[in-house]
N, C-alpha and C positions, 0 to 999 in steps of 0.2 A: 532543468528535464532531465529522465535519465532512461537510457535505453535500454529496453528487455526484449530479447529475440530480435532486435535489428529495430524494434517500433515506438516510437520518442515518446513518452507519456508526458502530457502536461501537469506538472505540479504546482501549489501555491506557493506565491514568490515570499522567499526567506526559508525556503525549506531546504535542506540536504539533506536528501533520503539517506536513509542508513541501513536497516534491517529490513530484510524481504522473508516473506514469509510465503509458501503457498500451503493449504491444507491438505492434509492428508487424502481428499480425494480428486485434488491436481484441479477443483473449480474456482477459488477463489486464490488469487494473488494479494497480499497486506505490505505496506510500504509502511513504516515508522517515519516520519518525518520533524527531526529534531528543528528547534529554532522555530515552532510552528504548535507545537505540545498540539497534534495531531494525528491521525490514521488515514493512510489513503486505500482504496478497495477497489480491486478490480475484480471481473467475473474473469475467468478462460474460456473460451469454444473452447469444445471436447472436439471437434473439427477441426478447425483454423488455426486454432490456439491465440486467435485476435483477443485482445485484451478489451473490454469494455468498463468502464468506468460506474461503479454500483450508486443508483441512486440515492444522492443525501451526503455521499465521500467530497472531502473526506472530512472525517469524524472526530471533534476536539476528545482531548482525553485527560482526565486530573493530574496528567504528569506536569509539574512546574515549569518555567517560562524557559528550560532549556530543552524539554519537548523530550518525548521518547526515543530511543538509540536501539528498541529491538522489536520484533514482535514475536509472540509466543503463542501457542494453538493450545485449546483445550477441546478433547473429543466428545460430545455428547454422551 
């Protein structure tokens, strides 16, 4: 688990959260999960700041077994 704003987020077994990234609009939080080759995503409630897991998250990546160590955002 990782704590964000005092709230514990359950993450997949074997993961060790590394990089955190909030998108430029403050709507989403993404967490790199080394050891699982996955990235977890959460919606950020604009009023309460509560995090809600995005359906289908965590997502598999193409990063080898060591997994991702950071998350970068691209603005469309």
